[in-house]
C-alpha positions in Angstrom: -16.9 -22.2 71.1 -16.8 -18.5 70.3 -20.0 -17.3 68.5 -19.5 -16.0 64.9 -21.3 -12.7 64.9 -20.2 -11.7 61.4 -21.0 -14.5 59.0 -21.9 -18.2 58.6 -18.4 -19.4 57.5 -16.4 -22.1 59.2 -13.0 -21.1 60.5 -11.2 -22.5 57.5 -13.2 -20.3 55.1 -12.9 -17.3 57.3 -9.1 -17.7 57.4 -8.9 -18.1 53.6 -10.7 -14.8 53.0 -8.3 -12.9 55.3 -5.5 -13.1 52.7 -4.7 -9.6 51.7 -4.6 -10.4 48.0 -6.4 -12.8 45.7 -6.7 -13.8 42.1 -10.1 -13.8 40.5 -10.6 -14.2 36.7 -14.3 -14.0 36.1 -16.2 -16.3 33.7 -17.4 -14.9 30.3 -20.1 -12.2 30.5 -23.6 -12.8 29.3 -24.9 -10.8 26.3 -27.1 -8.4 28.3 -24.4 -7.8 30.9 -21.8 -7.3 28.2 -23.6 -4.0 27.2 -22.3 -2.5 30.4 -18.8 -1.1 29.8 -17.4 -1.9 33.3 -18.6 -4.4 36.0 -17.3 -6.7 38.6 -18.1 -10.4 38.6 -21.0 -12.0 40.6 -18.7 -14.9 41.6 -16.4 -12.5 43.4 -19.2 -10.4 44.8 -20.7 -13.5 46.4 -17.5 -14.2 48.3 -17.6 -10.7 49.8 -21.3 -10.9 50.7 -20.8 -14.3 52.4 -18.0 -13.0 54.5 -19.6 -9.7 55.6 -23.1 -10.9 56.2 -25.2 -13.8 57.5 -28.0 -15.5 55.6 -31.2 -13.5 55.5 -29.4 -10.1 56.0 -29.6 -7.3 53.6 -27.1 -5.8 51.0 -27.2 -2.5 49.2 -25.3 -1.5 46.0 -25.9 2.2 45.3 -24.4 2.0 41.9 -25.9 -1.3 40.8 -25.1 -1.4 37.0 -26.5 -4.6 35.6 -27.1 -6.1 39.0 -23.9 -8.1 39.9 -24.3 -7.5 43.6 -28.0 -8.4 43.6 -27.4 -11.7 41.7 -24.6 -12.6 44.1 -26.8 -11.8 47.1 -29.6 -14.1 45.8 -27.1 -16.9 45.4 -25.9 -16.2 48.9 -29.4 -16.2 50.4 -29.4 -12.5 51.2 -31.9 -9.7 50.6 -30.6 -7.0 48.3 -31.4 -3.6 46.8 -29.7 -1.7 44.1 -29.8 1.9 42.9 -29.0 2.6 39.2 -29.0 5.9 37.4 -29.2 4.5 33.9 -32.8 3.2 33.2 -31.4 0.8 30.5 -29.0 -0.9 32.9 -31.7 -0.9 35.7 -34.0 -2.8 33.4 -31.3 -5.2 32.3 -30.5 -5.9 36.0 -34.2 -6.6 36.6 -34.3 -9.1 33.7 -31.1 -10.8 34.8 -32.3 -11.0 38.4 -35.6 -12.5 37.3 -33.7 -15.1 35.3 -31.5 -15.9 38.3 -34.6 -16.3 40.5 -36.1 -18.7 38.0 -32.9 -20.7 38.0 -32.6 -20.9 41.8 -36.3 -21.7 42.2 -37.7 -22.2 45.7 -34.5 -21.6 47.5 -34.8 -17.9 47.0 -38.6 -17.6 47.8 -39.0 -14.8 50.3 -35.8 -13.0 49.4 -36.1 -9.4 48.2 -34.0 -8.3 45.2 -35.1 -4.9 44.1 -33.6 -2.4 41.6 -34.5 1.2 42.0 -34.0 3.6 39.0 -32.6 6.7 40.5 -29.6 8.8 41.7 -27.5 7.3 44.5 -27.0 10.9 45.8 -30.7 10.7 46.7 -30.6 7.3 48.4 -32.2 8.6 51.6 -35.3 9.6 49.7 -36.2 6.1 48.5 -37.6 4.9 51.8 -35.2 2.0 52.2 -34.5 0.2 55.5 -31.3 -0.2 57.4 -28.7 -2.4 55.6 -26.2 -4.9 56.9 -23.6 -4.4 54.2 -22.8 -2.2 51.2 -20.9 -3.6 48.2 -20.2 -1.4 45.2 -17.8 -0.1 42.7 -17.9 3.5 41.4 -17.0 4.8 37.9 -13.2 5.0 37.6 -13.5 8.8 37.1 -13.9 9.6 33.3 -11.6 6.9 32.1 -14.4 5.4 29.8 -13.9 8.6 27.8 -10.2 7.9 27.3 -9.8 6.9 23.6 -6.5 5.2 24.2 -7.9 2.5 26.5 -7.5 -0.9 24.8 -10.9 -2.2 25.9 -12.6 0.9 24.8 -11.1 0.6 21.3 -12.5 -2.8 21.0 -16.0 -1.7 22.2 -16.0 1.2 19.6 -15.9 -1.3 16.8 -19.0 -3.1 18.1 -22.0 -0.6 17.8 -24.3 -2.8 20.0 -22.0 -2.2 23.0 -21.9 0.8 25.2 -18.7 2.8 25.6 -19.9 5.1 28.3 -22.3 4.6 31.2 -24.7 7.3 30.0 -25.0 10.8 28.8 -26.7 11.9 32.0 -25.0 15.0 33.6 -25.6 13.4 37.0 -23.4 10.5 35.9 -20.1 10.8 37.8 -18.4 9.1 34.9 -19.0 12.2 32.8 -17.2 14.6 35.2 -13.8 15.6 33.8 -12.4 17.5 36.8 -10.9 14.9 39.2 -11.4 16.9 42.4 -15.0 17.6 41.6 -15.5 13.9 40.8 -13.8 12.8 44.0 -15.8 15.2 46.2 -19.2 14.1 44.7 -18.3 10.5 45.1 -17.3 10.9 48.7 -20.6 12.8 49.4 -22.6 9.9 47.9 -20.8 7.2 50.0 -20.8 9.3 53.2 -24.6 9.9 52.7 -25.2 6.2 53.1 -24.1 6.2 56.7 -27.7 6.6 58.2 -28.7 3.5 56.1 -25.9 1.3 57.5 -26.4 -0.5 60.9 -23.8 0.1 63.5 -20.6 -2.0 62.9 -21.7 -2.9 59.3 -19.1 -2.9 56.6 -18.9 -1.0 53.3 -16.7 -2.5 50.5 -15.7 -0.3 47.6 -14.0 -1.9 44.7 -11.8 0.6 42.9 -8.4 1.3 41.4 -6.1 4.2 40.8 -6.3 5.9 37.5 -3.7 6.7 34.9 -4.4 9.7 32.7 -2.2 12.2 30.8 1.0 10.6 31.9 0.3 10.6 35.6 -1.5 8.6 38.2 -4.5 9.8 40.1 -4.7 7.9 43.4 -8.5 7.3 43.4 -8.4 4.3 45.7 -6.0 6.1 48.2 -8.0 9.4 48.0 -11.2 7.5 48.7 -9.6 5.7 51.6 -8.4 9.0 53.1 -11.6 11.0 52.7 -14.1 8.3 53.5 -11.9 7.4 56.5 -13.2 10.6 58.0 -16.7 9.3 58.0 -16.2 5.5 58.4 -13.3 3.6 59.8 -11.0 2.3 57.1 -10.3 -1.2 58.4 -8.3 -2.8 55.6 -7.8 -3.6 51.9 -7.8 -6.6 49.7 -6.0 -6.5 46.4 -7.9 -8.2 43.5 -5.4 -9.4 40.9 -6.3 -10.5 37.4 -4.0 -12.9 35.5 -5.9 -13.5 32.4 -5.2 -10.2 30.6 -2.7 -9.7 27.8 0.3 -7.4 28.3 0.6 -4.3 26.1 3.9 -2.6 25.3 3.2 0.7 26.9 6.2 3.1 26.7 8.4 0.3 25.3 11.9 1.6 24.9 11.3 5.0 26.4 9.3 5.2 29.6 7.9 3.2 32.5 4.2 2.6 32.0 2.8 -0.5 33.9 0.0 -2.8 32.8 -2.5 -2.4 35.7 -4.2 -5.7 36.4 -5.3 -5.1 40.0 -8.0 -3.4 42.0 -8.3 -2.3 45.6 -11.2 -3.7 47.6 -11.4 -1.1 50.4 -13.2 -2.2 53.6 -14.8 0.5 55.7 -16.8 0.0 59.0 -19.6 2.1 60.3 -18.4 2.9 63.8 
């Protein structure tokens, strides 16, 4: 039998993951996690981690938020590190991880799950080891500042919830020039290359952005630019079917309801 060098999955599970699109509607978010205005679900992150690593290997999320990747890594039996610029989210992530460790008990003894409060652009300065996988999702440009976004309207009526990631000038979500945002984001991800072992994968969950009546192809631009540093191997399209349709442009113009994200797969070759 051929040795599986990538993961611990049986052939049936391997084949299932190879589908180029999937539907994933996450369970309700917990109170502390709800503070964060944008995150991807731990349940989905675990599927990616279990495909691109073996048990005991290490995972990095350079934009960790409230710790989805690290929680998923714990559940999957992997070591994990996260870098988070916002001290509040970093502390929430530590609390959530501690709760998850208590829930999982002895099964996660010996596993590292560490959140570093810091800037991902300085990742090489944190003295971290070589990683087997990177799973992350960037800010979707400055779209959290868009007052027309339906989810943002709802969050503005709840003062206990954050609308933006932070007020930090180093927060990429506060950059309003698209080309500057894209350039800095690419520099951050390209800068992780020395921290990834050879042939390791990097997954970026992202979507294209609509703003001012036009689309900014963030996912495609990332694929093009980072493809100069890593090998862009493939994409998976994450579809969400539990969101309500809004009548954008009804009767006058085409404006779609965007219920999908791109999961871009790069390889360090």
